[in-house]
C-alpha positions in Angstrom: 189.9 89.2 70.8 186.6 88.2 72.2 184.5 87.2 69.2 181.9 88.9 70.9 183.5 92.6 70.8 184.4 91.0 67.2 181.3 90.9 65.9 180.3 94.0 67.9 183.3 96.1 65.9 182.6 94.7 62.6 178.7 96.3 62.9 180.3 99.3 64.4 179.0 99.2 67.6 180.0 98.0 71.1 177.7 96.1 74.4 176.7 99.2 76.1 177.1 99.2 80.0 174.4 98.6 82.1 172.9 100.8 84.5 169.6 101.0 86.3 168.5 103.7 89.8 165.1 104.3 91.6 163.1 105.6 94.6 163.0 108.5 96.7 160.2 108.6 100.2 160.0 111.8 102.2 160.3 111.7 105.8 158.5 113.8 108.3 161.4 115.2 109.3 164.0 115.6 106.3 167.5 115.6 107.0 169.6 117.9 104.9 170.8 115.2 102.3 167.2 114.5 101.9 166.2 118.6 101.1 168.4 118.2 98.9 166.9 115.5 97.3 163.5 117.1 97.5 165.1 120.7 95.6 166.1 118.9 93.0 163.0 117.3 92.1 161.5 120.6 92.3 163.9 122.2 90.4 165.4 124.3 92.9 168.5 123.2 93.2 172.3 122.9 91.6 173.3 119.8 92.8 173.1 116.8 94.7 175.0 116.6 97.7 176.0 112.6 97.7 175.6 110.4 95.0 175.3 106.3 94.5 177.4 104.9 91.5 176.7 101.5 91.0 179.0 100.6 87.9 181.7 102.8 89.2 184.7 101.3 88.5 185.0 101.3 85.0 183.3 102.0 81.4 181.1 105.1 81.6 180.6 104.4 85.2 184.2 105.1 86.4 184.2 108.9 84.0 180.9 109.4 85.6 182.7 109.3 89.5 185.2 111.8 88.4 182.4 114.2 86.4 180.1 114.2 89.4 183.4 115.5 91.8 183.5 118.0 89.2 180.3 119.3 89.7 180.6 119.5 93.3 179.2 115.9 94.3 180.1 113.6 96.7 180.1 110.1 95.5 179.6 106.3 97.0 180.7 103.8 94.6 180.0 99.9 94.6 182.8 98.0 93.6 183.8 94.8 93.2 187.6 94.5 93.7 190.6 95.5 96.3 192.1 97.8 93.2 188.9 99.7 92.5 188.5 100.4 96.4 191.9 101.6 96.3 191.9 103.8 93.1 188.8 104.9 93.8 189.2 106.1 97.6 192.5 108.4 96.5 189.7 110.7 94.9 189.2 113.2 97.7 184.8 113.3 98.2 184.4 109.5 97.0 183.9 106.5 99.4 183.9 103.1 97.8 182.9 100.2 99.0 183.9 96.7 98.3 180.3 94.6 97.8 178.5 92.7 94.8 175.5 94.3 93.6 173.9 90.9 93.3 173.7 90.8 96.5 170.4 93.5 97.7 171.3 93.7 101.3 175.2 95.4 100.4 173.5 97.3 97.8 171.2 98.6 100.5 173.4 99.7 103.0 175.9 101.3 100.5 173.2 103.2 99.0 171.6 104.3 102.6 172.3 108.2 103.0 172.6 109.2 99.2 170.3 111.3 97.9 170.5 110.4 94.0 171.6 107.0 92.1 173.2 106.6 89.1 173.4 102.9 87.6 175.7 101.5 84.6 175.6 98.3 85.6 176.4 95.5 82.9 177.9 92.4 82.2 178.9 90.8 78.9 176.6 89.6 75.9 176.9 85.8 77.1 174.1 84.3 79.4 175.7 84.0 83.0 176.4 80.2 84.1 174.2 80.4 87.0 171.6 82.2 84.9 171.5 85.6 86.8 173.0 88.9 84.8 174.1 92.1 86.4 172.0 94.0 83.9 168.8 93.1 85.7 169.2 90.9 88.8 171.7 94.4 90.3 170.2 97.0 88.8 166.7 95.8 89.8 168.7 95.3 93.3 169.5 99.1 92.8 165.9 100.2 91.9 164.1 98.2 95.0 167.1 99.9 97.3 166.4 103.3 95.9 162.8 102.7 96.6 163.0 101.1 100.6 165.3 104.1 101.3 163.6 106.6 100.1 165.9 108.0 97.3 163.9 110.1 94.7 166.2 110.6 91.9 167.7 107.9 89.7 169.3 107.1 86.2 169.6 104.4 85.0 171.9 103.6 82.2 171.2 100.9 79.2 171.6 100.7 76.3 169.8 101.6 72.3 168.0 98.2 71.5 166.1 98.1 74.4 162.3 98.7 75.2 160.7 100.8 72.6 164.2 101.5 70.6 164.6 98.0 69.0 163.8 98.6 65.6 166.8 101.0 65.5 169.3 98.1 65.9 170.5 96.5 62.9 169.0 93.0 62.9 172.5 91.3 63.2 173.2 94.1 65.7 170.4 93.0 67.8 170.6 89.0 67.1 174.4 89.6 69.1 172.5 91.1 71.9 169.4 90.2 72.1 169.9 88.4 75.6 171.0 91.1 77.2 169.4 94.1 76.2 166.2 92.0 77.1 167.5 91.7 80.5 168.4 95.6 80.9 164.6 96.3 79.4 163.1 94.4 82.5 164.9 97.0 84.3 163.6 99.6 82.6 160.7 98.0 82.6 160.7 97.7 86.3 161.6 101.1 87.0 159.1 102.6 84.6 156.0 100.6 85.8 156.5 100.1 89.6 158.6 103.7 90.6 156.2 106.0 89.3 156.4 108.3 92.6 159.9 108.5 91.2 162.0 111.1 89.4 163.3 108.9 87.4 165.7 108.6 83.8 167.0 106.2 81.2 169.5 107.3 78.9 170.2 104.5 76.3 173.6 105.1 75.0 174.6 104.2 70.8 177.6 101.9 70.3 180.2 102.8 73.1 183.9 104.2 71.7 186.8 104.9 74.4 187.8 107.9 72.8 188.3 111.6 74.1 184.8 113.5 74.1 183.7 115.4 71.7 181.4 117.5 73.4 179.3 117.1 70.6 177.2 113.9 71.5 173.2 114.6 72.3 170.3 113.2 74.3 167.3 112.9 71.7 163.8 111.7 72.8 164.1 110.1 68.9 163.6 106.4 68.9 165.1 105.4 66.1 168.6 106.9 67.0 171.6 105.1 66.2 175.5 105.8 65.3 178.3 105.5 68.0 179.1 108.2 71.3 182.5 108.3 73.0 182.2 107.2 76.7 183.3 110.3 77.8 179.9 111.9 76.2 177.9 109.7 78.0 179.1 110.4 81.5 178.8 114.2 80.3 175.1 113.8 79.6 174.6 111.5 82.8 175.9 114.5 84.5 174.0 117.2 82.8 170.8 114.8 82.8 170.9 114.2 86.5 170.7 117.6 87.8 167.9 118.8 84.8 164.6 119.0 85.7 163.2 118.5 82.3 164.5 114.8 82.4 161.6 113.6 84.7 160.7 110.2 83.8 162.1 110.7 80.5 163.8 107.9 77.8 166.4 109.4 76.0 168.8 108.1 74.0 172.2 109.6 73.7 174.3 109.3 70.3 176.9 111.6 68.5 175.4 113.1 65.0 179.0 113.9 64.4 180.7 110.4 64.6 180.5 107.8 61.5 179.0 104.7 62.0 178.8 101.1 60.5 175.2 101.3 62.1 173.9 104.7 60.5 175.1 104.3 57.2 172.9 106.8 55.6 173.8 109.2 58.2 170.5 109.9 60.0 170.5 113.0 62.4 168.1 113.3 65.5 166.3 116.7 67.1 168.8 116.8 70.9 166.2 116.9 73.7 166.5 120.6 75.8 168.0 119.5 79.1 167.8 123.7 79.8 
């Protein structure tokens, strides 16, 4: 097993996938797709018609694709491999585009025509050889493209340990993840500081576990929330948050109080954020 994964397993956590979306600009004569996005910002719609997903080939992002389809949305997924294109293209309602999120033009071209964005982009804990982290560069490209194209609804999935939740992370775990958390935090800061006219939400999952959903996970404004959460439950919360008017400009942690975790030996619980 990868030594990083061993360290995280010992601490009861796994590396969280990163994700960052971005902004919407009103046109003089908005199309039906743009009107749908505007209605959602005002709390007048039921779902987004076409959602761009960055990081949709695996992990939380892959489950998000399925959940969006179940909710009645079409999905545009930017993926890096032919295998991922083939798998996702077989799903009705999915347009899979092969490309690299490091390339801004590819991101912009793929995102054009969508009315919402979810990004779960993230790499490993070790610094890339070229010094470019997908956790920041890729997410920043998604955020910037959304802003240029006028996509108002963006959900960025990062990790507990970013920004205001730094102190929630056990020191031994933070030491292992500090570099990647710093990159994710940079993406968060871009979204919060420069895209003030956007309806954005940042979701920070706790330690990720690949198990069936429990249905007990919550979003919380508690910056000290810590523990574990199943990837499928994160995906559910992300899609639920997408259509909730209450999540505008909110930074939320995602955790499952019903799960035991070495990162939360005292069993500390957090109050749920009401989406409805």
